[in-house]
KOLKOLBA-523734 format. One record per residue (C-alpha): residue in three letters; x, y, z. Coordinates in pm, whole numbers, plus 50000, padded with zeros to 5 digits. Each point is the difference from the previous one (the first is absolute). Layout:
ALAXYZ;...
***
This chain:
UNK499884998549985;UNK501585035349889;UNK500195031950276;UNK497105018349776;UNK497484973650069;UNK501154998750351;UNK499525030950016;UNK496424998549847;UNK499014972950237;UNK501265019450308;UNK498225028049864;UNK496844979249981;UNK500594990650335;UNK499795030750124;UNK496905014449845;UNK498484965450148;UNK501105004250346;UNK499275040550025;UNK496274989849858;UNK499784969250242;UNK501275023150293;UNK497725032849879;UNK496284977049988;UNK501604987750381;UNK500705030550100;UNK496425012049881;UNK497794972750130;UNK501945000650346;UNK499075036650036;UNK496514994249875;UNK498904975350220;UNK501515024850284;UNK498725030749914;UNK497354997749770;UNK496464989050022;UNK498514980549756;UNK496485017449876;UNK497554980149866;UNK501894966250033;UNK498224964350080;UNK501544966749982;UNK498714979149751;UNK501244969549834;UNK499524987249627;UNK497414978849919;UNK499414980949688;UNK496294997550005;UNK499025036250218;UNK503055019449849;UNK500865011550350;UNK498854993650388;UNK501485004150337;UNK503344983550091;UNK498464972850218;UNK500825007950381;UNK501285028949848;UNK499995037050232;UNK500945037349991;UNK498625036949948;UNK497785013349776;UNK500675039550038;UNK498945029249771;UNK501365032350130;UNK497625023549861;UNK496734983950084;UNK501264988650347;UNK500414964049980;UNK502244983550178;UNK498354960450048;UNK502124969250122;UNK498644969149817;UNK500364960750010;UNK499334972649699;UNK498574965050106;UNK500634969549913;UNK498155003849648;UNK501635039949916;UNK497155018050144;UNK499405023650272;UNK498444979250263;UNK500514971950268;UNK501534967449862;UNK497054979049831;UNK500184961950077;UNK497584968449900;UNK496185014550096;UNK498754981550318;UNK496584981649924;UNK497875023550198;UNK501065034049923;UNK498445023249747;UNK503055018549767;UNK499115038849831;UNK502095004649716;UNK500645037149863;UNK501624999149691;UNK501085029549859;UNK503525025949943;UNK501405026650222;UNK496915007450208;UNK500084960550115;UNK503795007450066;UNK499525031850175;UNK503715008350015;UNK499025039050085;UNK498704989750355;UNK501094982950249;UNK499184962250023;UNK497595002750348;UNK498515028349804;UNK499064987349658;UNK496454987849925;UNK500964965649977;UNK501105001050345;UNK497215018750133;UNK497314978149810;UNK501764969050176;UNK499865010550325;UNK495825016049942;UNK499314959049858;UNK501684983650244;UNK498585020250313;UNK496104997449823;UNK500474964549859;UNK502364980450160;UNK503754986949943;UNK499104975949772;UNK499845027349724;UNK503245012249821;UNK500695029849758;UNK502604992749749;UNK501755022149748;UNK500874990649641;UNK501405031249827;UNK503225024349914;UNK500555033449901;UNK499435003749646;UNK497694971049937;UNK497675000249702;UNK496924980250024;UNK501734970049768;UNK503174997350275;UNK496965001750293;UNK498734972049819;UNK502534982049929;UNK501365004050350;UNK496444983550107;UNK500614972249768;UNK503664994650123;UNK498994999450371;UNK496434991349978;UNK501054964150138;UNK502105009850325;UNK497595030150074;UNK496774977549946;UNK497465035450040;UNK496325002150092;UNK499575030649866;UNK502245019449766;UNK499225035149953;UNK502175018949731;UNK500465034750077;UNK500225020549648;UNK501125035350016;UNK498805023749752;UNK503025023649938;UNK502414979149850;UNK498814959249953;UNK498335006749691;UNK503455013949839;UNK501514970450196;UNK498064972449838;UNK501685009149667;UNK503194980950056;UNK500824979149751;UNK502134973350181;UNK496604994850199;UNK497224993549756;UNK498275017549727;UNK496854995449776;UNK500714978549687;UNK498195004049638;UNK497014982050137;UNK499515025150245;UNK500744978550292;UNK502424999250281;UNK503404983649956;UNK502304997850284;UNK503904998149876;UNK501964975850174;UNK503615006950079;UNK501904989449748;UNK503695012050095;UNK503004973650001;UNK501894989550312;UNK503095021949930;UNK497265030649970;UNK498534992650309;UNK503214997750141;UNK500725032649880;UNK496365015850120;UNK500674989550300;UNK503155014050027;UNK499275032349893;UNK497205003450266;UNK501944989350265;UNK502735026549889;UNK497495028449960;UNK499024987850350;UNK503124996250219;UNK502275023849826;UNK499525038150150;UNK501815016049718;UNK498454979049705;UNK496555015750164;UNK501505033650018;UNK501095002849647;UNK496454987749854;UNK497975025650233;UNK502385025649885;UNK499944990249624;UNK496525004350000;UNK499865032650194;UNK502175012149767;UNK499014985949693;UNK496184992450014;UNK501214969649864;UNK497774972450159;UNK502444964150048;UNK496904975850090;UNK500024965150075;UNK499414977449686;UNK496984987950171;UNK498315034650026;UNK500785008749621;UNK496455007949863;UNK498154988849663;UNK500305035149800;UNK497625012449728;UNK496604988350096;UNK496615017850083;UNK498515011050327;UNK497424975549928;UNK502464971750005;UNK501445008350362;UNK496724998950108;UNK498684968549821;UNK503544980950122;UNK499015015050411;UNK496344981649899;UNK501414968049898;UNK502484999250253;UNK497735002550311;UNK497724977349863;UNK502374977249973;UNK501105004250366;UNK496294993650134;UNK499764967649756;UNK503704986150152;UNK498865005750334;UNK496934988850009;UNK501224963849864;UNK502365001250255;UNK496855001350225;UNK500295032250126;UNK498005027450078;UNK500855030649722;UNK499375037350057;UNK501985033949921;UNK500855031150221;UNK499985033949752;UNK502605019450094;UNK499825038449860;UNK502365024049950;UNK500015032450244;UNK498815022349626;UNK496844975849986;UNK498915004350337;UNK500465039549943;UNK498175000049709;UNK497464978750133;UNK499595022750318;UNK499155032949792;UNK497904982549768;UNK501984988649676;UNK499144974649790;UNK503154992649802;UNK501494972150230;UNK500134977249696;UNK502604972950153;UNK497584996050293;UNK497055000149822;UNK501504972449767;UNK501024977450294;UNK496525005150192;UNK497904994449685;UNK501744967749917;UNK499824986750329;UNK496275005850009;UNK499404984649648;UNK501634971450076;UNK498404995450351;UNK503484999750197;UNK499735010350363;UNK502425030650078;UNK500235029250186;UNK500655032749906;UNK502215020650240;UNK498905034049777;UNK497354997650216;UNK501335004850332;UNK504205013349950;UNK500565037450020;UNK503105022449895;UNK501354991350305;UNK499974967349990;UNK502835001649767;UNK503715011050080;UNK500555037649892;UNK502964990049768;UNK499464965049952;UNK496774984649801;UNK499924973350266;UNK497654997650321;UNK500975018450354;UNK499174984450310;UNK496485016950027;UNK499694981649601;UNK501364965950151;UNK497334999550298;UNK497285008249770;UNK500794977949768;UNK500464969250229;UNK496875010250134;UNK498354998149672;UNK501104971749893;UNK499104976050387;UNK496275015349877;UNK500244988549609;UNK501824963550171;UNK496904998550221;UNK498114998949705;UNK502224980849747;UNK499354974350230;UNK496634994349855;UNK500514999249655;
***
């Protein structure tokens, strides 16, 4: 090996070491002095795209919204107590949803799920269980897939699908999970990733969730450029009409009902309105298109549902976030309890 080649290799080693030391120091600095805002601990799931890391824990922080809540995931990767084989004499109620079910913005004991559990156990007895299945950002298709994935473990008697009129319609456009075929029928897309692709996606999610500097750089890029760096699972069908969006949502809700009924469980829907829809309703407005669509869909198909727009006010949501405030969690728990009492008679 001549001198120029040795010199070239030395330069490469110096560059590599400099990059390594810089990344290491950056990672160390961020871990010691920087709070990761909006960070949740997720893991890759080939069927669902993602879910909470089983038995993982952390803190969810959004400074401008004054949010700082600790969280812990159970053995299934959801923000709940561990779920074990159902006892013979127990009655299990499952809440199926997205970030409203996960409620990362609120301390665990103050979530409507835990408040509801206390109300149910105090009123109906200790053989009643409340179980949540859902993760931040899930679409209806992902929620249905999560139910199928874990139904043999959770074995529910009642399943309540929580539908948020703010973003669930758009989330249902994710091409990885479902679409409408040329015959107008609902089609579920199967994961066809190779073993190596699954390993790559798992590592990519692990790196994002565990490396402070990776997470920090992504947020900087998004904030400075406006470029969305989304998970592949979040990619939506392009160039389709609002009619398609409403139609696929309708088909997904009906298929969720059918799947749950086939499972010999009772099905109901909890409709969660946006703050804007509540304000519009309070001033006598009639332009709540998303809310009206869901309510009419459920009525037309004789699906039992709870419309929270009838009881929630703007104060029941966080001021700088779309999720429930403490008062909202309390009201939602009380209303779902009443709904359960009625639903049991179905």
